[in-house]
C-alpha positions, 0 to 999 in steps of 0.5 A: 340427172340425165333424163335417159337414166331417169326414164330407164330406171322408171321403165325398169321399175314399171316392169320389176318394181313394187310399191307397198304398204305394210302393217307390222304388229308393234307392242312398243309403238304408240299404235297397235300397228306400225304402218310403212310404205315401201318401194322395192325391186329385186333382181340378179343384176346388182349394177342396175339396183345400185343405179337406183341407190345412187340416183335416188340417194336413199335406200338399202341394197342387200343380197340373198344367198341365191344371188338375188339382190334387193333394193328397198326404200322404206324410210318415210321421208326418203319416200316422200322427198326422193322416190315419189318426186322421181317417179312423178317426174319420169312416170310409168307407161303401164296402167297398172303401175300408174294406178299402184303409184297413185294409190301409194301417193294417196297413202303417203299423203294420208300418213303425212296428215296423221290419218294412220294414227286413228282407227277411221284413218286406218279403215280409209287406208285399208280401203284404198289399199285393196286396189293396189297390186291387184289385192296382192298377198297380205301378211295380215287381213283387214279383219286381223288389223281392225280386230287388233286395233279394237282390242288395243283400244279396249286394253287402253280403256281398261288400263285407264280405268284400272289406273284411276282406281290405283290413284284412289287407292294410293291416295287412301293409303297416303291419307292412312299413313298421314293419319298414323304419323299425326298420332302421338307416339 
């Protein structure tokens, strides 16, 4: 990539880009929350955002009815293989964006190492996320995230103990059925 383009895109992201971590409530996921990293930029000029898509080789570009365009990368592999290396190479000038990007990289490492799959790891991720984007607007508070995580763990414990009783009852029924079939008829 031409360094002028790389530094231009990094500078533009320094002012307009955003690094985020989101929690989405999922019933069909192995955990109560699906945790996703995202890099995005919104702008009225689609051409600039198309440069990101072309040079990073990933992400989606979509428009809103009011003329604003979004470039977004939320695929974990694309973040780790394309977005993070790009910004490590071209960097940022503002202290705030450097801080947010460093936290984003830490969270990517934590997810890569599976820490997001355990309650203690979630707590660690939440702790470092507090400093990102100056606290930012969050859809779910830390308390909401942890309470649902704990409720989900309790549900799993209840289902597990309930299933054990079902196994005992079903084997008792099998024994009764087996005894009846052994009776002369």
